[in-house]
Backbone bond lengths (Angstrom), bond angles and torsions (degrees), N, CA, C in turn:
res aa  C-N    CA-C-N  psi(-1)  N-CA   C-N-CA  omega(-1)  CA-C   N-CA-C  phi
1 M - - - 1.467 - - 1.522 109.42 -
2 K 1.313 117.56 124.91 1.462 121.84 -179.15 1.521 109.52 -88.52
3 H 1.338 115.02 126.33 1.461 120.08 -177.93 1.529 108.78 -98.13
4 T 1.321 117.39 133.21 1.472 120.58 -172.99 1.529 113.85 -115.61
5 A 1.340 118.89 -7.13 1.464 120.35 -179.56 1.517 110.18 -61.80
6 K 1.327 116.35 144.97 1.456 122.07 -177.52 1.523 110.70 -105.32
7 F 1.322 114.94 148.10 1.453 120.20 174.48 1.525 109.14 -79.15
8 P 1.351 118.81 132.11 1.471 121.14 178.78 1.526 110.72 -73.69
9 R 1.329 117.42 107.84 1.455 122.55 -171.69 1.531 113.59 -64.47
10 A 1.326 117.91 -18.11 1.464 119.30 176.52 1.531 110.58 -61.82
11 L 1.319 117.53 -29.04 1.461 120.30 178.06 1.523 111.30 -67.90
12 E 1.317 117.03 -38.39 1.464 119.98 176.15 1.523 110.27 -65.08
13 D 1.332 117.23 -43.34 1.466 120.88 178.82 1.520 110.81 -57.86
14 E 1.327 116.59 -44.27 1.461 121.05 179.64 1.526 110.79 -62.67
15 A 1.334 117.26 -45.05 1.460 121.26 -178.16 1.532 111.09 -64.29
16 I 1.328 117.44 -40.02 1.462 120.98 178.55 1.526 110.52 -66.67
17 Y 1.316 116.93 -39.81 1.472 121.00 174.75 1.527 110.37 -58.26
18 I 1.324 117.45 -44.12 1.466 121.66 -179.87 1.526 110.41 -64.27
19 M 1.333 117.45 -44.00 1.461 120.83 177.98 1.528 111.04 -56.94
20 R 1.315 116.96 -43.82 1.464 120.90 -179.16 1.526 111.51 -68.71
21 E 1.343 116.71 -33.98 1.458 120.32 176.16 1.534 110.62 -65.79
22 V 1.313 116.98 -37.38 1.470 120.42 177.06 1.523 110.26 -60.84
23 A 1.331 115.81 -47.54 1.465 119.67 -179.95 1.525 111.52 -62.15
24 A 1.333 116.85 -34.63 1.460 121.02 -177.55 1.529 112.78 -77.12
25 Q 1.347 117.15 -33.87 1.460 120.10 -170.15 1.532 114.95 -101.50
26 F 1.325 118.21 -14.18 1.459 119.90 -175.90 1.524 110.96 -123.54
27 E 1.317 115.08 155.84 1.456 120.74 -175.66 1.527 112.80 -96.05
28 R 1.334 117.29 -35.62 1.468 120.15 -175.11 1.537 110.21 -135.26
29 P 1.324 117.38 71.07 1.469 120.06 177.71 1.531 111.51 -88.03
30 A 1.333 115.53 161.05 1.461 121.90 175.33 1.520 108.85 -149.25
31 I 1.327 115.96 154.77 1.460 121.83 173.94 1.525 108.30 -91.84
32 L 1.331 116.95 123.91 1.460 120.96 174.10 1.529 107.81 -77.32
33 F 1.308 116.59 113.24 1.468 121.21 -171.15 1.515 110.74 -112.68
34 S 1.333 115.81 121.00 1.467 120.97 179.70 1.522 112.49 -102.34
35 G 1.325 117.00 -16.95 1.459 120.81 -172.68 1.510 112.59 92.50
36 G 1.346 117.20 -2.10 1.454 121.82 178.48 1.519 112.33 -86.57
37 K 1.325 115.49 174.39 1.463 121.22 -173.54 1.527 112.74 -62.72
38 D 1.348 117.26 -34.15 1.455 119.76 -177.86 1.526 111.28 -70.51
39 S 1.326 117.18 -43.37 1.462 118.72 179.59 1.533 111.05 -72.58
40 I 1.329 117.59 -29.47 1.465 119.97 173.20 1.523 110.04 -63.81
41 T 1.335 116.46 -41.11 1.457 121.58 176.36 1.527 110.61 -61.31
42 L 1.329 117.46 -40.57 1.470 120.83 178.01 1.527 111.78 -60.18
43 V 1.318 116.90 -44.18 1.464 120.22 179.72 1.522 110.18 -60.98
44 H 1.318 116.42 -43.08 1.468 120.42 178.88 1.532 111.17 -63.02
45 L 1.332 117.32 -44.15 1.459 121.47 179.26 1.520 110.99 -63.11
46 A 1.327 117.17 -40.94 1.461 120.66 178.72 1.528 111.01 -62.82
47 R 1.313 115.94 -41.71 1.463 119.12 179.26 1.531 111.03 -65.74
48 K 1.322 116.28 -38.84 1.463 120.38 177.24 1.528 111.61 -65.58
49 A 1.326 115.82 -39.52 1.464 120.75 -174.89 1.522 112.37 -63.57
50 F 1.331 117.66 -28.84 1.460 120.24 -173.97 1.520 113.69 -118.76
51 F 1.331 116.72 5.10 1.465 120.63 178.80 1.539 110.33 -58.39
52 P 1.331 118.94 138.79 1.474 129.12 8.07 1.530 114.85 -87.85
53 A 1.341 117.55 0.16 1.462 119.29 174.62 1.527 109.96 -73.19
54 R 1.314 116.57 163.16 1.457 120.79 176.65 1.515 109.24 -78.55
55 A 1.311 117.53 141.41 1.464 121.56 178.10 1.531 109.24 -58.58
56 P 1.338 117.58 135.76 1.470 121.00 -173.77 1.530 113.79 -86.06
57 F 1.335 116.72 32.91 1.460 120.76 -178.13 1.521 109.93 -127.61
58 P 1.330 119.17 131.15 1.470 119.43 167.85 1.523 110.14 -76.85
59 M 1.321 116.38 164.78 1.459 122.88 173.04 1.529 107.90 -99.42
60 L 1.333 117.13 124.24 1.460 121.86 178.12 1.528 109.24 -109.59
61 H 1.331 116.07 118.77 1.460 120.26 178.80 1.527 109.76 -114.66
62 I 1.335 116.64 126.07 1.460 121.90 172.73 1.524 107.23 -93.73
63 D 1.309 116.08 106.73 1.466 122.87 -173.57 1.532 109.42 -91.69
64 T 1.324 116.43 115.33 1.469 120.24 179.93 1.530 111.83 -72.79
65 G 1.329 116.61 -17.17 1.457 120.21 -173.06 1.510 112.29 85.98
66 H 1.341 116.33 -7.85 1.464 122.24 179.67 1.526 110.54 -120.22
67 N 1.315 116.11 28.82 1.459 120.53 -179.80 1.527 111.09 -78.46
68 F 1.321 115.75 160.80 1.457 120.89 173.63 1.532 109.14 -65.40
69 P 1.321 119.05 131.79 1.473 120.66 178.56 1.529 112.10 -56.64
70 E 1.338 116.61 -35.37 1.466 119.95 179.46 1.529 111.36 -62.86
71 T 1.329 116.21 -34.28 1.459 120.46 -179.72 1.526 111.17 -70.40
72 I 1.323 116.46 -42.92 1.463 120.65 179.92 1.531 110.27 -64.35
73 A 1.329 117.00 -43.24 1.467 120.40 178.48 1.526 110.33 -61.48
74 F 1.335 116.66 -41.29 1.459 119.86 179.62 1.529 110.61 -66.94
75 R 1.320 116.82 -41.40 1.472 120.91 178.09 1.520 111.14 -54.40
76 D 1.321 116.53 -48.31 1.455 121.01 -177.45 1.529 111.03 -66.79
77 W 1.337 116.25 -38.48 1.464 119.99 177.56 1.526 110.85 -63.86
78 L 1.334 117.47 -45.21 1.456 120.42 -176.79 1.523 111.45 -66.16
79 A 1.329 117.03 -39.26 1.457 119.79 177.88 1.529 110.81 -60.72
80 A 1.329 116.14 -43.25 1.466 119.85 179.20 1.521 111.27 -67.89
81 Q 1.338 116.54 -41.00 1.464 120.93 -177.05 1.522 112.10 -70.32
82 S 1.336 117.72 -34.98 1.465 121.43 -176.52 1.519 113.02 -86.06
83 G 1.319 116.29 -22.49 1.460 120.00 -176.29 1.515 113.51 80.70
84 L 1.341 118.00 5.58 1.458 120.88 179.20 1.533 110.10 -82.05
85 Q 1.317 116.05 145.56 1.455 120.82 176.66 1.527 109.65 -66.69
86 L 1.326 116.62 134.46 1.458 122.04 176.92 1.521 108.69 -108.47
87 I 1.334 115.65 122.08 1.467 122.42 176.16 1.519 107.54 -113.16
88 V 1.313 117.75 125.83 1.454 121.97 -178.85 1.530 109.06 -120.57
89 R 1.317 115.42 131.33 1.461 121.24 173.10 1.534 107.45 -123.44
90 H 1.339 116.37 144.30 1.455 121.47 -167.26 1.531 112.17 -113.68
91 V 1.324 115.61 131.87 1.452 120.94 175.58 1.530 110.54 -61.05
92 Q 1.336 117.03 -33.72 1.464 119.81 179.46 1.519 111.39 -58.18
93 D 1.330 117.45 -37.26 1.464 120.19 178.20 1.528 111.07 -65.07
94 T 1.338 116.33 -36.05 1.465 120.47 177.83 1.523 110.79 -67.70
95 I 1.326 116.60 -38.16 1.474 121.12 176.32 1.526 109.95 -65.45
96 D 1.345 116.27 -45.87 1.468 120.62 -178.29 1.529 111.62 -62.79
97 A 1.349 116.31 -30.55 1.464 120.69 179.33 1.526 112.40 -79.69
98 G 1.328 117.35 -4.29 1.457 121.78 178.49 1.516 114.27 77.81
99 K 1.330 117.27 16.06 1.464 120.52 -179.17 1.521 112.21 -82.26
100 V 1.316 117.20 -26.20 1.456 122.24 175.64 1.525 107.87 -138.10
101 Q 1.307 115.69 162.19 1.463 120.72 -179.11 1.518 109.74 -117.93
102 E 1.319 115.26 134.04 1.467 120.75 179.05 1.529 109.49 -58.29
103 E 1.321 116.56 133.62 1.461 120.32 177.05 1.523 110.46 -72.05
104 T 1.330 115.39 155.52 1.457 121.16 176.24 1.525 108.89 -125.33
105 G 1.316 115.66 169.00 1.451 120.09 177.14 1.504 113.57 98.38
106 K 1.314 115.13 178.09 1.458 123.21 -173.62 1.519 112.10 -59.52
107 Y 1.336 118.44 -38.45 1.461 121.91 -174.52 1.529 112.71 -104.00
108 A 1.314 116.89 21.93 1.459 120.66 -178.89 1.522 111.06 -59.57
109 S 1.330 115.93 137.88 1.459 121.64 -179.23 1.520 109.02 -152.22
110 R 1.317 115.45 155.36 1.462 120.47 174.96 1.530 112.20 -96.78
111 N 1.302 116.90 2.81 1.458 119.40 -173.90 1.531 111.88 -61.86
112 V 1.329 116.78 -42.45 1.465 119.85 179.08 1.519 110.83 -69.37
113 L 1.323 117.42 -34.20 1.462 121.32 -176.71 1.517 112.69 -63.45
114 Q 1.330 117.80 -25.35 1.457 119.90 -174.75 1.520 112.96 -67.18
115 T 1.355 118.12 -15.61 1.460 120.26 178.03 1.522 111.06 -59.31
116 V 1.337 117.05 -44.12 1.462 120.41 -179.53 1.529 110.63 -65.05
117 T 1.329 116.74 -41.60 1.462 120.79 178.37 1.523 110.48 -61.70
118 L 1.330 116.82 -41.49 1.460 121.12 178.84 1.523 111.15 -63.62
119 L 1.329 117.67 -48.10 1.462 120.50 -178.68 1.527 110.95 -63.37
120 D 1.328 117.14 -37.12 1.469 120.09 175.85 1.525 111.14 -64.54
121 A 1.346 116.55 -39.88 1.464 120.22 179.63 1.528 111.10 -66.08
122 I 1.328 116.76 -41.03 1.469 120.35 177.96 1.520 110.27 -60.42
123 S 1.331 116.47 -42.85 1.462 120.57 178.81 1.520 111.56 -67.64
124 E 1.315 117.29 -46.18 1.462 121.86 -178.75 1.525 111.70 -60.97
125 L 1.327 116.18 -45.06 1.460 121.37 -176.10 1.527 112.94 -86.40
126 K 1.352 115.91 -4.80 1.466 122.62 -179.62 1.536 111.44 56.64
127 L 1.334 115.17 43.79 1.458 120.20 -179.54 1.523 109.66 -76.03
128 D 1.330 116.18 134.70 1.468 119.14 175.53 1.519 112.44 -106.40
129 A 1.323 117.87 -8.06 1.465 121.81 175.80 1.522 109.10 -149.87
130 C 1.321 115.88 132.86 1.462 122.06 177.21 1.525 107.69 -121.40
131 I 1.319 116.64 119.08 1.459 122.29 -176.19 1.523 108.77 -90.24
132 G 1.328 116.10 121.58 1.456 120.43 -177.28 1.514 113.16 -123.26
133 G 1.319 115.51 164.96 1.460 121.22 -175.18 1.513 114.51 -99.68
134 A 1.335 118.38 20.25 1.463 119.87 179.74 1.527 110.91 -65.29
135 R 1.340 114.52 145.26 1.459 120.96 178.04 1.523 108.86 -125.90
136 R 1.302 117.45 148.34 1.462 120.91 -176.01 1.519 112.91 -69.33
137 D 1.328 118.20 -19.81 1.462 119.94 -178.58 1.531 112.18 -82.74
138 E 1.333 117.44 -7.45 1.463 120.41 -174.01 1.526 112.96 -69.70
139 E 1.345 115.85 -45.19 1.453 120.22 -168.19 1.514 107.28 -163.97
140 K 1.327 117.71 150.85 1.461 120.65 -171.46 1.524 113.26 -62.07
141 A 1.337 117.80 -32.47 1.459 119.20 177.95 1.521 110.91 -68.38
142 R 1.331 117.04 -32.09 1.464 120.95 177.77 1.531 111.10 -64.81
143 A 1.325 116.69 -31.24 1.460 120.64 -176.13 1.526 112.09 -66.00
144 K 1.331 117.81 -16.98 1.464 121.04 -179.72 1.535 112.42 -85.20
145 E 1.318 116.61 -8.76 1.452 120.45 -175.35 1.523 112.42 -73.29
146 R 1.318 116.18 143.91 1.452 122.82 165.07 1.528 108.11 -86.66
147 V 1.330 115.99 170.08 1.465 119.89 174.78 1.522 109.12 -67.27
148 F 1.342 117.80 -46.75 1.460 122.81 170.67 1.531 106.69 -98.94
149 S 1.314 117.57 101.01 1.458 123.21 -173.84 1.525 109.21 -103.96
150 V 1.323 116.51 110.95 1.463 122.01 -172.35 1.526 110.98 -76.48
151 R 1.338 116.44 135.27 1.465 123.89 172.10 1.527 107.89 -114.75
152 D 1.339 116.47 141.85 1.458 119.05 -178.51 1.526 110.97 -77.13
153 D 1.347 116.96 -175.04 1.459 119.98 -175.23 1.531 112.61 -72.83
154 F 1.337 117.49 -2.59 1.463 121.88 170.67 1.532 110.97 -101.46
155 G 1.330 116.19 4.57 1.455 120.86 179.92 1.510 114.07 79.68
156 Q 1.320 117.82 11.57 1.455 121.34 -173.18 1.527 111.87 -96.28
157 W 1.332 114.97 154.37 1.460 123.55 -176.28 1.516 109.85 -109.26
158 D 1.321 115.89 134.37 1.458 121.56 177.29 1.523 107.79 -130.26
159 A 1.339 116.44 114.45 1.467 120.54 -176.69 1.525 111.75 -56.32
160 K 1.347 117.68 -31.85 1.458 121.34 -175.56 1.536 112.54 -75.02
161 R 1.330 116.65 -15.52 1.460 120.22 -178.46 1.521 112.93 -96.56
162 Q 1.310 117.55 1.76 1.453 119.82 -177.47 1.523 111.04 -77.82
163 R 1.316 115.99 148.67 1.452 121.73 -173.37 1.519 111.91 -94.57
164 P 1.326 117.32 148.46 1.467 118.91 173.32 1.521 110.19 -66.72
165 E 1.328 116.18 146.96 1.465 121.10 178.79 1.523 108.20 -124.64
166 L 1.325 114.86 78.92 1.460 121.55 -176.39 1.517 110.13 -88.40
167 F 1.321 115.83 137.68 1.463 121.99 176.03 1.531 111.62 56.05
168 D 1.338 116.11 35.99 1.462 122.32 177.82 1.522 113.29 61.97
169 H 1.327 117.78 21.85 1.459 120.27 176.31 1.521 108.14 -82.31
170 L 1.332 116.76 120.65 1.458 122.46 -175.93 1.524 109.37 -110.46
171 N 1.314 115.89 117.10 1.457 122.20 -175.97 1.519 109.59 -99.43
172 G 1.329 116.35 107.93 1.452 120.94 -177.72 1.520 114.38 -97.62
173 R 1.320 118.14 13.07 1.463 120.08 -179.91 1.527 110.21 -71.05
174 I 1.308 115.16 127.64 1.468 120.03 179.49 1.524 108.86 -136.16
175 N 1.328 115.00 156.47 1.456 121.42 175.85 1.520 110.13 -83.93
176 H 1.324 115.45 165.20 1.462 120.51 179.29 1.530 109.84 -56.66
177 G 1.327 116.44 131.13 1.456 121.89 178.99 1.514 114.39 92.62
178 E 1.331 117.10 -20.68 1.462 119.84 178.48 1.527 110.04 -79.44
179 N 1.318 115.91 162.87 1.464 120.74 171.47 1.516 108.33 -144.83
180 V 1.298 115.98 170.34 1.460 122.11 -176.67 1.523 109.16 -124.31
181 R 1.324 116.75 133.86 1.468 121.24 168.21 1.527 106.27 -93.91
182 V 1.299 116.09 129.93 1.466 122.04 -175.16 1.525 108.84 -113.25
183 F 1.330 116.57 131.99 1.462 121.35 -176.13 1.533 110.60 -124.09
184 P 1.331 117.41 85.19 1.470 120.67 -175.92 1.524 114.58 -66.37
185 I 1.336 117.71 -22.78 1.468 118.89 -178.50 1.535 110.54 -110.22
186 S 1.333 116.45 30.07 1.465 121.13 178.75 1.516 112.68 -52.25
187 N 1.327 117.07 -40.43 1.460 121.79 -172.51 1.532 113.20 -89.87
188 W 1.320 117.34 3.69 1.453 121.28 177.27 1.529 109.44 -84.28
189 T 1.320 115.97 156.11 1.454 122.23 170.87 1.531 108.94 -105.69
190 E 1.317 115.43 170.62 1.462 119.20 176.14 1.524 111.02 -56.67
191 L 1.335 116.36 -41.71 1.470 119.33 179.01 1.523 111.97 -66.67
192 D 1.331 117.34 -35.60 1.464 119.73 175.75 1.529 110.71 -58.65
193 V 1.319 115.94 -44.35 1.463 119.92 -179.59 1.526 110.48 -61.49
194 W 1.338 116.49 -45.29 1.460 119.27 -178.60 1.526 111.88 -66.91
195 N 1.332 116.97 -40.43 1.463 119.15 177.46 1.529 111.15 -64.17
196 Y 1.323 116.36 -36.01 1.464 120.38 178.32 1.521 110.71 -67.14
197 I 1.319 116.46 -43.29 1.465 120.61 177.25 1.523 110.47 -58.86
198 R 1.330 115.71 -42.25 1.473 119.33 179.75 1.525 111.42 -65.73
199 E 1.330 117.18 -48.26 1.468 120.41 -176.22 1.525 112.30 -69.30
200 E 1.333 116.97 -34.32 1.466 120.27 179.78 1.528 112.40 -88.41
201 E 1.317 116.26 -3.86 1.471 123.07 178.33 1.532 111.06 56.45
202 L 1.333 115.83 48.72 1.460 120.89 -179.25 1.524 110.80 -81.38
203 S 1.317 115.54 144.14 1.462 120.80 172.56 1.520 108.90 -80.47
204 I 1.320 116.68 143.95 1.468 122.55 178.53 1.528 108.45 -139.83
205 P 1.331 118.45 159.83 1.471 120.10 179.61 1.521 112.41 -59.13
206 S 1.311 115.46 147.57 1.466 121.40 -174.60 1.522 112.49 -63.99
207 I 1.344 119.08 -22.23 1.469 119.89 -175.83 1.531 112.63 -70.03
208 Y 1.332 117.89 -10.44 1.461 120.42 175.19 1.531 111.74 -75.09
209 F 1.337 116.74 -12.27 1.457 121.64 179.66 1.530 110.12 -111.45
210 S 1.310 114.85 160.93 1.454 121.61 -177.14 1.534 111.69 -57.79
211 H 1.330 115.87 134.90 1.455 121.94 178.92 1.528 108.98 -160.03
212 K 1.308 115.58 163.60 1.460 121.54 176.43 1.524 109.01 -83.97
213 R 1.331 116.12 136.46 1.466 119.74 -179.67 1.522 109.62 -151.72
214 S 1.321 115.20 147.46 1.457 120.79 173.42 1.524 108.62 -75.55
215 L 1.343 115.93 130.24 1.463 121.80 -172.51 1.516 110.68 -132.26
216 I 1.333 115.29 162.36 1.459 120.65 162.16 1.521 106.89 -127.04
217 E 1.322 116.71 150.65 1.458 120.75 177.02 1.526 108.87 -99.54
218 R 1.340 115.37 126.96 1.464 121.08 -179.83 1.518 108.89 -146.16
219 D 1.315 116.77 129.54 1.464 122.35 177.35 1.535 112.17 55.54
220 G 1.333 115.85 33.23 1.455 120.30 177.99 1.516 114.10 77.92
221 L 1.328 117.50 8.52 1.456 122.18 179.97 1.525 109.66 -121.48
222 Y 1.347 115.23 162.38 1.465 121.01 -177.36 1.525 109.01 -109.10
223 W 1.324 114.84 111.36 1.458 121.83 -176.86 1.527 109.56 -98.89
224 P 1.332 118.17 142.22 1.461 119.79 175.85 1.523 110.46 -69.17
225 A 1.316 116.88 125.27 1.459 120.32 176.29 1.525 108.91 -67.52
226 S 1.310 115.99 130.08 1.463 120.46 -179.77 1.519 108.79 -156.63
227 P 1.338 117.74 161.81 1.475 119.64 178.50 1.529 112.42 -67.98
228 Y 1.331 117.36 -11.54 1.464 120.71 -178.61 1.528 112.63 -87.35
229 L 1.309 116.87 -12.71 1.461 121.23 -175.93 1.521 109.98 -91.92
230 N 1.322 117.16 125.29 1.462 121.64 178.07 1.528 109.18 -82.82
231 T 1.310 116.07 108.73 1.460 120.41 -175.23 1.523 111.05 -105.21
232 T 1.327 114.87 160.85 1.457 122.08 175.46 1.530 108.55 -101.01
233 P 1.322 118.90 161.72 1.469 120.80 -175.85 1.526 113.64 -57.19
234 D 1.333 118.10 -28.23 1.461 119.33 -177.92 1.528 112.88 -85.54
235 E 1.321 117.64 -3.46 1.472 120.93 179.32 1.529 108.84 -93.28
236 V 1.316 114.71 88.25 1.464 121.70 -174.63 1.533 109.25 -93.97
237 P 1.334 118.13 124.73 1.469 120.04 -179.70 1.528 112.31 -62.47
238 F 1.323 115.30 146.10 1.458 122.23 175.30 1.521 107.45 -144.31
239 E 1.309 116.06 162.82 1.464 120.39 -178.97 1.519 110.22 -94.69
240 G 1.322 116.97 134.00 1.454 121.54 177.64 1.519 110.79 -139.70
241 T 1.326 115.33 164.23 1.466 121.57 177.57 1.522 107.70 -101.29
242 V 1.293 116.06 112.55 1.463 121.38 -171.46 1.529 110.43 -140.41
243 R 1.329 114.05 172.86 1.455 122.03 165.25 1.525 106.82 -146.60
244 F 1.333 116.26 172.74 1.459 121.30 -179.69 1.526 109.55 -115.40
245 R 1.332 115.97 138.03 1.471 120.97 176.74 1.517 111.30 -91.16
246 T 1.325 116.48 -22.73 1.453 121.84 179.53 1.517 107.40 -141.32
247 V 1.313 116.86 153.09 1.461 121.43 -175.55 1.522 108.98 -120.32
248 G 1.316 116.35 123.04 1.454 121.58 177.11 1.516 109.49 -148.53
249 D 1.317 116.36 -156.93 1.448 121.89 174.72 1.530 109.00 -59.85
250 M 1.316 117.28 140.38 1.463 120.99 -177.48 1.525 112.47 -62.59
251 T 1.334 117.78 -22.56 1.454 121.14 -176.80 1.520 113.09 -84.10
252 C 1.336 118.40 -4.87 1.460 119.15 -178.32 1.523 112.91 -137.55
253 T 1.332 116.82 15.05 1.464 120.80 -178.52 1.517 110.10 -120.51
254 A 1.314 116.61 114.17 1.462 120.96 -179.09 1.528 110.48 -91.75
255 A 1.305 115.13 155.79 1.461 122.40 177.68 1.521 109.73 -96.45
256 V 1.326 115.54 166.70 1.463 121.00 172.89 1.525 108.16 -120.14
257 L 1.330 116.50 140.27 1.458 120.14 175.73 1.524 108.46 -64.52
258 S 1.327 116.24 128.41 1.462 118.50 -173.69 1.515 111.15 -163.98
259 D 1.340 114.53 145.61 1.461 121.66 171.32 1.524 110.92 -109.62
260 A 1.344 117.64 13.17 1.473 121.71 -176.50 1.524 109.76 -74.48
261 A 1.329 115.50 107.27 1.461 121.02 -173.50 1.517 113.34 -107.55
262 D 1.341 117.73 0.84 1.461 120.21 178.05 1.523 108.94 -145.56
263 L 1.328 116.35 170.21 1.459 120.29 -173.32 1.518 113.18 -62.11
264 D 1.310 117.89 -40.91 1.456 120.15 -178.01 1.533 111.58 -61.94
265 T 1.343 116.67 -42.89 1.462 118.72 -179.38 1.528 111.31 -74.08
266 V 1.335 117.55 -31.97 1.471 120.31 174.13 1.523 109.91 -61.66
267 I 1.326 117.12 -47.12 1.466 121.16 -178.71 1.520 111.11 -63.20
268 A 1.319 116.69 -43.06 1.463 120.22 178.23 1.526 110.85 -62.42
269 E 1.315 116.82 -37.91 1.461 121.29 179.51 1.532 110.88 -66.29
270 I 1.322 116.69 -40.68 1.471 120.51 179.51 1.524 110.56 -66.78
271 E 1.311 116.65 -39.03 1.471 120.44 178.85 1.531 111.06 -59.55
272 A 1.328 116.17 -32.90 1.467 120.50 -177.07 1.530 112.93 -92.37
273 A 1.339 117.56 -4.38 1.459 120.77 -174.29 1.527 111.68 -71.59
274 T 1.316 115.66 145.31 1.469 121.34 175.36 1.523 111.82 -106.12
275 L 1.334 117.48 -15.94 1.459 122.37 177.23 1.515 109.12 -95.82
276 S 1.327 117.01 137.26 1.461 120.36 179.81 1.522 109.99 -68.03
277 E 1.307 114.82 161.24 1.458 121.93 179.58 1.528 111.80 -55.01
278 R 1.338 117.54 -44.31 1.457 120.82 -177.54 1.527 112.30 -84.25
279 G 1.317 116.44 5.24 1.453 119.70 173.33 1.514 111.86 -65.32
280 A 1.331 116.59 -17.68 1.461 121.09 177.84 1.522 112.43 -98.43
281 R 1.336 117.23 8.34 1.469 121.08 176.35 1.525 108.94 -99.38
282 I 1.323 115.90 108.21 1.454 121.18 -173.06 1.529 111.09 -67.45
283 D 1.339 117.49 -29.38 1.460 120.07 -178.65 1.520 112.18 -64.27
284 D 1.338 117.58 -25.10 1.461 120.89 178.59 1.527 112.14 -75.86
285 K 1.337 117.54 -12.99 1.457 121.43 -174.05 1.536 112.96 -98.08
286 R 1.327 117.22 4.01 1.461 119.23 -177.67 1.517 111.55 -65.42
287 S 1.314 116.19 -31.22 1.463 120.56 174.27 1.511 107.45 -159.10
288 E 1.323 117.15 168.79 1.458 122.16 -179.43 1.519 111.28 -61.38
289 A 1.345 116.02 -31.31 1.466 120.70 -176.97 1.531 111.53 -113.10
290 A 1.333 117.38 30.87 1.461 120.99 -174.22 1.531 112.17 -58.95
291 M 1.328 117.33 -47.82 1.456 120.54 -178.48 1.524 111.15 -64.30
292 E 1.320 117.02 -45.24 1.468 120.00 -178.54 1.528 110.75 -61.77
293 K 1.314 117.31 -41.10 1.465 120.57 178.90 1.525 110.24 -62.37
294 R 1.314 118.57 -44.41 1.462 120.92 -179.84 1.523 111.18 -66.11
295 K 1.329 117.22 -37.30 1.461 120.09 178.21 1.527 111.19 -63.47
296 K 1.332 116.66 -40.03 1.464 120.56 179.68 1.529 111.17 -65.81
297 E 1.331 115.89 -26.45 1.458 120.17 179.97 1.532 112.76 -86.08
298 G 1.338 116.42 -6.80 1.461 119.43 178.17 1.496 115.45 115.26
299 Y 1.343 116.14 4.31 1.468 120.40 178.95 1.519 110.68 -61.33
300 F 1.317 115.89 154.55 1.460 124.20 179.42 1.523 112.10 -45.30
């Protein structure tokens, strides 16, 4: 199926403007890199914004230790191909230091634990701005974010402390110890990201396309079978043809049944979808306000 929708180029212009404002207003910024399509888009935008010079941002990845192998391989390839510095910090080190405790039980995941690792990395590296790929269409808590979203000296977010951003004026002034999360693609939708990937011919991890994978069915969703997932005796793995709409920790990211093997069919499938992109993120379902609570604690 040939897809003909066009990406609105004004969104790219806005994102490049934001990238340049980050470089102008902050001393130690970094791109928060997950290996997913949104952070891949950020790396591409950063490279475009400063071409032919190298983008002045390292890539910071918080590795839960339970990531998809395809994502880690892609991360390393992109860092080498782009020439950007890759900084990796590990949740396992935070567990070993006794700062967080491994979850137990059927729904155990390291996704929440990575907040502490991230805040430690920001402090260690003295980062004053972290560029992330969050979009306002993802989840209701995301919709409250500004482009320059201020975090206090504990790394926490308070919706009431955010500044107005009138006429695209971005205020990067912060007090000692504070930092800013920057969201250059806030105004993009999931379809915008996919159309941009198609038009810019960006490489993405293979798990975004249809493939065979060992799965278990739980709560009406298809979870990737892995040694990190705590299963019950009745959860018997089976092989299915799936792809992933979002990439996170293997213990909290469900797949969707799909035969979409190329960008055009992926885009057509998303256009027809009735479930939101983050509907397959189990960590968002822990409570009605799960995302907002994690954001207040310092989550990405």
